[in-house]
C-alpha positions in Angstrom: 254.5 119.3 211.5 257.6 120.5 209.8 255.6 123.2 208.0 254.2 124.4 211.3 257.6 124.6 212.8 258.9 126.6 209.7 256.0 129.0 209.9 256.6 129.6 213.6 260.3 130.2 213.1 259.7 132.6 210.3 257.1 134.5 212.3 259.6 134.7 215.2 262.3 136.1 212.9 260.0 138.7 211.4 258.9 139.8 214.9 262.6 140.1 216.1 263.6 142.2 213.1 260.5 144.5 213.3 261.1 145.0 217.0 264.7 145.9 216.5 263.9 148.4 213.8 261.1 150.0 215.9 263.5 150.3 218.9 266.1 152.0 216.7 263.5 154.5 215.3 262.4 155.3 218.8 266.0 155.8 220.0 266.7 158.2 217.0 263.7 160.3 218.0 264.9 160.7 221.6 268.4 161.9 220.6 269.2 165.4 221.7 268.9 168.3 219.3 272.0 170.3 218.5 272.2 173.9 219.8 271.6 175.1 216.3 268.5 172.9 215.8 267.1 174.0 219.2 267.7 177.7 218.4 265.9 177.3 215.0 263.0 175.5 216.7 262.7 178.2 219.3 262.7 180.9 216.7 260.0 179.2 214.7 258.0 178.7 217.8 258.2 182.4 218.6 257.4 183.4 215.1 254.3 181.1 215.2 253.2 182.4 218.5 253.4 186.0 217.2 251.8 185.0 213.9 254.5 186.4 211.7 254.0 186.2 207.9 256.4 183.9 206.0 258.9 186.6 205.1 259.1 188.0 208.6 259.4 184.5 210.0 262.3 183.8 207.7 264.0 187.0 208.7 263.4 186.4 212.3 264.7 182.8 212.3 267.9 183.9 210.5 268.4 186.8 212.9 267.6 184.9 216.1 270.0 182.0 215.1 272.7 184.5 214.3 272.3 186.1 217.7 272.5 182.7 219.4 275.6 181.9 217.4 277.3 185.1 218.7 276.3 184.4 222.3 277.7 180.8 222.1 280.9 182.3 220.6 281.4 184.1 223.9 282.1 180.8 225.5 280.7 179.0 228.5 280.1 180.7 231.9 282.5 180.2 234.7 281.5 177.2 236.8 284.3 176.8 239.3 283.8 178.4 242.7 286.5 180.8 243.7 288.5 179.7 246.7 289.9 183.1 247.9 289.2 186.8 247.6 291.5 187.3 244.6 289.8 184.6 242.6 286.4 185.9 243.7 287.3 189.4 242.5 288.5 188.0 239.1 285.3 185.9 238.8 283.1 188.9 239.5 284.9 191.0 236.9 284.7 188.2 234.3 280.9 188.0 235.0 280.6 191.8 234.5 282.5 191.6 231.2 280.4 188.7 230.0 277.2 190.5 231.0 278.4 193.6 229.1 279.2 191.5 226.0 275.7 190.0 226.1 274.1 193.4 226.6 276.1 194.7 223.6 274.8 191.7 221.5 271.2 192.3 222.7 271.5 196.0 221.6 273.0 195.0 218.3 270.2 192.5 217.5 267.5 194.9 218.9 268.6 197.1 216.0 268.4 194.2 213.6 264.9 193.2 214.8 263.8 196.9 214.6 264.3 196.7 210.8 261.4 194.2 210.4 259.5 194.0 213.7 257.5 196.6 215.6 258.5 197.6 219.1 255.6 195.6 220.7 256.6 192.6 218.6 260.2 192.9 219.9 258.9 193.1 223.4 256.8 190.0 222.9 259.9 188.2 221.4 261.9 189.0 224.5 259.0 187.8 226.8 258.7 184.5 224.9 262.4 184.0 224.8 262.7 184.5 228.5 259.7 182.1 229.1 261.3 179.4 227.0 264.7 179.9 228.7 263.0 179.4 232.1 261.3 176.3 230.8 264.5 174.8 229.5 266.3 175.6 232.9 263.5 173.8 234.7 263.6 170.9 232.3 267.3 170.5 232.9 266.9 170.8 236.6 268.6 174.2 236.9 265.7 176.4 237.5 263.1 177.0 240.2 261.2 173.9 241.3 257.7 173.3 239.9 254.8 174.4 242.0 254.8 176.7 245.1 257.8 176.6 247.3 257.4 174.9 250.6 258.8 176.6 253.7 261.7 174.8 255.3 260.6 173.0 258.4 263.4 171.6 260.5 263.0 168.1 261.9 263.1 168.1 265.7 263.4 164.9 267.7 261.4 165.0 270.9 263.5 164.9 274.0 262.9 162.0 276.5 
């Protein structure tokens, strides 16, 4: 009887330790990637989709990640809503400035991509990059809703 109790107790302890370890592994897998890791994963995905060779893939990943680093260095977009015309004007001018900075970076990295990619490959890179950006926005809840948009139908109460 004592042996049976010991065996059951040992089995229970092993089960508890295994379950805890499994839960920790599962939690580790669901942690968010850093921006750098995400950029590298995106670059590798694009390279795979476009069937780049190993050398081109390496060049592309390095260049794509460098571009992302420079975009992040510009800082976050303005989120606060302006409360008066003066703030609105300032916000618009800041948006124009940021857009110009991003355009300048895109032109700079277009030149870098042109050193090792064809023009059609660059066009495909931009298309895939945009597609992945839209997907991430939807995943985070910032983009367009999934599926066709339903028209707004106001709810009317019948009059008695």
